[in-house]
C-alpha positions as CSV (number, residue, x, y, z in Angstrom):
1,M,24.4,-7.6,-10.4
2,T,21.6,-6.8,-8.8
3,S,18.2,-8.2,-10.6
4,N,15.5,-5.2,-10.6
5,L,13.3,-5.3,-8.1
6,R,9.6,-6.4,-9.9
7,V,7.1,-4.3,-9.1
8,T,2.6,-4.1,-9.7
9,I,0.6,-0.9,-9.6
10,W,-2.9,-2.3,-9.1
11,N,-5.8,0.4,-9.8
12,E,-9.5,0.0,-9.8
13,F,-9.2,2.9,-12.8
14,R,-12.6,3.9,-12.7
15,H,-12.9,7.4,-11.1
16,E,-9.9,8.3,-13.6
17,R,-12.4,7.5,-16.6
18,E,-16.1,8.5,-14.8
19,M,-15.2,12.3,-13.1
20,K,-13.3,14.5,-15.3
21,E,-11.8,16.3,-11.7
22,V,-9.7,13.5,-11.7
23,A,-8.9,12.7,-15.1
24,E,-8.0,15.9,-15.1
25,I,-5.4,15.2,-12.3
26,Y,-4.6,11.9,-13.7
27,P,-5.1,11.6,-16.9
28,D,-3.7,8.2,-17.7
29,G,-4.6,7.0,-14.3
30,I,-3.4,7.1,-10.7
31,H,-1.3,3.4,-11.4
32,N,-0.1,5.1,-14.2
33,T,0.4,8.4,-12.3
34,L,2.8,6.0,-9.5
35,A,4.5,3.5,-12.6
36,K,6.3,6.8,-14.0
37,V,7.3,7.9,-10.5
38,L,8.5,4.3,-9.1
39,G,10.6,3.6,-12.7
40,E,12.1,7.2,-12.2
41,A,13.8,6.0,-9.0
42,G,15.4,3.5,-10.4
43,G,15.9,-0.4,-10.3
44,M,12.6,-1.1,-10.5
45,E,10.3,-3.1,-13.0
46,V,7.7,-1.4,-13.2
47,R,4.1,-3.0,-14.5
48,T,0.5,-1.8,-14.3
49,A,-2.8,-3.9,-13.5
50,T,-6.4,-3.1,-13.0
51,L,-9.7,-4.1,-12.1
52,D,-11.7,-4.2,-15.9
53,E,-9.0,-6.2,-17.0
54,P,-9.3,-10.3,-16.7
55,E,-8.5,-11.5,-13.8
56,H,-8.1,-7.7,-12.7
57,G,-5.1,-8.4,-13.7
58,L,-3.7,-10.5,-11.1
59,P,-3.1,-13.9,-12.9
60,A,-1.3,-16.6,-10.8
61,D,1.6,-16.0,-13.4
62,V,1.4,-11.8,-12.4
63,L,1.3,-12.9,-9.0
64,D,4.4,-14.9,-8.5
65,S,6.7,-12.6,-10.8
66,T,5.3,-9.7,-8.6
67,D,7.8,-8.3,-6.1
68,V,6.0,-5.5,-4.6
69,L,2.3,-4.8,-5.1
70,L,0.9,-1.4,-4.6
71,W,-3.1,-1.4,-4.2
72,W,-5.5,1.7,-4.9
73,G,-9.1,1.1,-4.4
74,H,-12.2,2.8,-3.9
75,A,-15.9,2.5,-5.1
76,A,-15.4,-1.0,-6.2
77,H,-13.9,-3.1,-3.4
78,D,-17.2,-5.7,-3.7
79,E,-16.0,-6.2,-7.3
80,V,-12.6,-8.0,-6.2
81,K,-12.9,-11.7,-7.1
82,D,-12.7,-13.5,-3.8
83,E,-10.2,-16.0,-5.8
84,V,-8.3,-13.1,-6.5
85,V,-8.0,-12.0,-3.0
86,A,-7.0,-15.5,-1.7
87,R,-4.1,-15.5,-4.3
88,V,-3.0,-11.9,-3.4
89,Q,-2.8,-13.0,0.2
90,Q,-1.2,-16.1,0.1
91,R,1.7,-14.4,-2.3
92,V,2.2,-12.0,0.9
93,L,2.4,-14.7,3.5
94,D,5.0,-16.8,1.2
95,G,7.0,-12.6,1.0
96,M,6.1,-10.8,-1.9
97,G,5.3,-6.9,-0.1
98,L,2.0,-4.8,-0.3
99,I,1.4,-1.4,-0.4
100,V,-2.3,-0.4,0.7
101,L,-3.2,3.0,-0.7
102,H,-5.2,5.6,1.1
103,S,-9.1,4.0,0.7
104,G,-8.4,1.0,0.4
105,H,-7.7,0.2,4.3
106,F,-11.3,-1.2,2.9
107,S,-9.7,-3.4,0.1
108,K,-11.2,-6.6,0.9
109,I,-7.3,-7.6,0.9
110,F,-6.3,-5.4,3.5
111,R,-9.2,-6.4,6.0
112,R,-8.5,-10.1,5.2
113,L,-5.4,-9.6,6.3
114,M,-6.1,-7.0,9.1
115,G,-8.7,-9.3,10.2
116,T,-10.9,-6.1,11.4
117,S,-12.8,-4.1,9.9
118,C,-10.9,-1.1,8.9
119,D,-13.7,1.5,9.5
120,L,-12.6,4.9,10.1
121,K,-13.7,8.4,10.2
122,W,-14.0,11.0,7.1
123,R,-14.4,14.4,6.1
124,E,-14.3,15.5,2.1
125,T,-13.5,19.5,3.1
126,N,-9.8,18.9,1.8
127,D,-8.3,19.5,5.1
128,H,-4.8,20.2,5.7
129,E,-2.5,17.5,6.8
130,R,0.8,17.6,8.3
131,L,2.1,14.0,8.3
132,W,4.4,14.2,11.4
133,V,7.7,11.3,11.1
134,V,7.8,9.2,14.5
135,A,10.3,6.7,13.5
136,P,13.2,8.2,11.8
137,G,15.6,5.5,11.9
138,H,13.1,3.6,9.7
139,P,13.9,3.0,6.2
140,I,10.9,4.6,4.7
141,T,11.8,8.0,6.3
142,E,15.2,8.5,4.5
143,G,15.4,11.7,2.7
144,L,12.6,13.0,4.9
145,G,12.4,15.9,7.8
146,E,10.2,16.0,10.2
147,Y,6.5,16.3,9.1
148,I,5.2,16.2,5.5
149,D,3.0,18.9,4.5
150,I,0.0,18.4,1.7
151,A,-2.6,21.7,1.4
152,H,-5.3,19.9,0.8
153,E,-6.6,16.4,1.2
154,E,-9.5,14.3,2.9
155,M,-9.7,13.6,6.7
156,Y,-9.6,10.6,8.0
157,G,-9.9,10.4,11.4
158,E,-9.6,8.1,14.5
159,H,-10.5,5.9,15.4
160,F,-8.7,3.1,12.8
161,D,-10.5,-0.4,13.7
162,I,-6.5,-2.3,12.4
163,P,-4.0,-3.9,15.0
164,A,-2.1,-2.0,16.3
165,P,1.0,-1.7,13.9
166,D,4.4,-3.4,14.4
167,T,6.0,-0.3,13.5
168,L,4.1,3.1,13.2
169,V,5.6,5.4,11.2
170,L,3.8,8.4,10.1
171,V,1.0,10.4,12.4
172,S,-1.3,13.3,11.0
173,W,-2.3,15.6,12.1
174,F,-5.3,18.0,9.9
175,S,-6.7,21.4,10.1
176,G,-10.0,19.9,11.5
177,G,-8.5,18.4,14.4
178,E,-8.3,15.0,13.7
179,I,-5.0,12.6,13.9
180,F,-4.3,9.7,12.3
181,R,-1.6,6.6,12.1
182,S,-1.3,7.3,8.4
183,G,1.8,5.0,7.9
184,C,1.6,1.8,9.2
185,C,4.1,-1.5,8.7
186,F,2.7,-4.6,9.7
187,N,4.2,-8.3,9.0
188,R,2.2,-11.2,7.9
189,G,3.7,-14.7,6.5
190,R,7.3,-13.5,5.3
191,G,5.2,-10.7,3.5
192,K,5.4,-7.3,4.6
193,I,2.7,-4.5,4.5
194,F,2.6,-0.8,4.8
195,Y,-0.4,1.7,5.0
196,F,-0.4,4.9,3.9
197,R,-3.2,7.3,4.1
198,P,-2.5,10.2,1.5
199,G,-4.4,9.7,-2.2
200,H,-7.6,11.2,-2.6
201,E,-8.2,11.2,-6.1
202,T,-9.7,14.1,-6.5
203,L,-6.8,15.4,-4.8
204,P,-3.3,16.1,-7.1
205,T,-1.6,14.0,-3.5
206,Y,0.4,11.5,-5.7
207,H,1.9,14.6,-7.6
208,H,3.7,15.5,-4.1
209,T,6.9,15.4,-4.3
210,Q,7.2,14.1,-0.7
211,V,4.3,11.6,-0.9
212,Q,6.1,10.1,-3.8
213,R,9.6,9.7,-1.7
214,V,7.6,8.3,0.8
215,I,5.7,5.6,-2.2
216,I,9.4,4.7,-2.9
217,N,11.2,4.2,0.3
218,A,8.2,2.0,0.9
219,T,8.7,-0.1,-1.7
220,R,12.3,-0.7,-1.1
221,W,11.0,-1.9,2.4
222,A,8.5,-4.1,1.4
223,A,10.6,-6.4,-1.3
224,P,11.0,-10.0,-0.5
225,T,13.6,-10.7,1.9
226,P,15.8,-13.4,2.4
227,G,15.8,-15.7,5.0
228,A,15.7,-18.9,7.1
229,A,13.3,-21.9,5.5
230,R,9.9,-22.2,7.1
231,V,9.1,-25.4,8.6
232,F,5.1,-26.7,9.0
233,G,3.5,-29.9,9.6
234,N,4.5,-33.1,11.4
235,V,8.5,-33.7,12.5
236,K,11.0,-36.4,13.6
237,A,13.0,-35.6,16.5
238,L,16.4,-33.7,16.4
239,E,17.2,-36.1,19.4
240,P,17.3,-39.3,19.5
241,G,15.4,-41.3,22.2
242,H,12.5,-38.9,21.7
């Protein structure tokens, strides 16, 4: 019997408590909205963690028992302790998957793993967003059509200061004329990372069924996979005389 995928959803959980317009859309927090989506998808054991919990809800035992970590942050990136960031980074290098959502592009963990500023253009005027599937054979795009339409979203525009993705899955067009690399896959160590752009807190994007489909697919894709053992350090020669 195949064991369930162990998923942890991390969220700042600040906007939902401080802004009425966000609380009306996500009354239990973005993390619990996504937990319900993934739980109903099947094959996953889902738990949540938030910024104001001890160790931000991510002590070593939680991370050690997490196969895929989802991360939503925005207003309090600098409050995340560096020791927790280092702990998450090491787990990714060891094989834990990481899904970074929307404004998580500026999180300490994403910038550390990318090695760049991860900066971009942005505009809050509720643009129409169309996400085009540019890798139709990729597991993250399973069940999608050619594109996803989102009636109202915050605009992110190029240049997006990230390394070239190992695989680019989705590209956004906005009604203001901008484009953006909105679905980006990376490999770091043994871990898989997916950055997914949509998800502004004052808009109901995470209630959109196709956005939910991408997150479900990405979580499954990012799961650790068995592979050859990694060997580092000084080693003896395999051939005699060396």
